VEXKOL-45870 format. One record per residue: x, y negated, z of N, C-alpha, C in turn. Coordinates in pm, whole numbers, always signed. Each point is the difference from the previous one (the first is absolute). Layout:
% residues N
X/Y/Z/X/Y/Z/X/Y/Z
...
This chain:
% residues 46
+8557/-18633/+1942/+36/-93/-105/-66/+38/-131
-125/+20/-1/-69/+38/-122/-26/-121/-87
+13/+18/-128/-26/-106/-96/-46/+64/-129
+30/-64/-109/-40/+55/-129/+75/+128/-32
+114/+25/+66/+80/+118/-28/-50/+125/+68
-112/-7/+67/-55/+119/+62/+79/+45/+121
+42/-94/+82/+72/+36/+121/+148/-32/-5
+51/-35/-115/+140/-38/-9/+16/-147/+37
+116/-37/+55/+20/-140/+36/+14/-85/-125
-38/-125/+11/+16/-94/-112/+139/-61/+12
+97/+65/-61/+140/-42/+6/+73/+58/-120
+121/-47/-22/+81/+50/-111/+45/+144/+28
-5/+81/-103/+51/+138/+8/+140/-1/-59
+97/+45/+78/+138/+1/-45/+34/+124/-80
-60/+114/+37/+20/+125/-73/-130/+78/+1
-30/+66/-110/-118/+84/-12/+45/+131/-62
-19/+109/+75/+50/+129/-48/-102/+110/+25
-5/+97/-91/-87/+115/+23/+63/+92/+104
-83/+63/+80/+49/+92/+100/-29/+144/-40
+63/+96/+65/-22/+141/-33/-142/+47/+32
-71/-79/+80/-137/+33/+37/-102/-53/-100
+47/-65/-108/-89/-57/-99/-42/-142/+32
+41/-51/+115/-35/-136/+40/+102/-100/-50
-37/-126/+5/+92/-109/-31/+47/-61/+131
+128/-32/+7/+59/-57/+119/+52/-139/-35
-50/-101/+70/+35/-139/-28/+80/-57/+117
+122/-45/-29/+83/-65/+101/-23/-150/-10
-41/-61/+110/-31/-143/+1/+94/-75/+93
+5/-130/-17/+80/-84/+89/-83/-30/+125
+50/+35/+115/-58/-30/+130/-127/+79/+33
-43/+90/-88/-118/+80/+30/+28/+150/-5
+125/+40/-19/+36/+140/+1/-31/+71/-130
-13/+133/+10/-29/+84/-115/-144/+49/+10
-74/-15/-109/-140/+39/-5/-14/+113/-101
-84/+96/+31/-26/+112/-91/-149/+4/-30
-32/+32/-124/-141/+14/-36/-14/+95/-117
-118/+54/-16/-32/+92/-108/-50/-82/-120
+71/+1/-113/-42/-82/-113/-135/+43/-58
-43/+122/+27/-131/+45/-48/-113/-72/+71
+31/-65/+115/-103/-72/+74/-21/-142/-52
+86/-45/-93/-13/-135/-56/-117/-5/-98
-67/-112/-2/-112/-19/-89/+27/-123/-86
-55/-1/-119/+16/-115/-90/-76/-119/+57
+60/-118/-14/-65/-123/+44/-94/-50/-109
-108/-58/+42/-97/-55/-95/-10/-151/+22
+104/-71/-42/+5/-146/+18/-70/-70/-113
């Protein structure tokens, strides 16, 4: 399910919390919990 989010689903995030591992954990509706490293995010050039 890759999109503009770099592998995150294109859906509403119900909760977004930092984890003890330095990652962000996003709870979504119908897509479960996704974890990613915020240092891997890049600025968009729209």
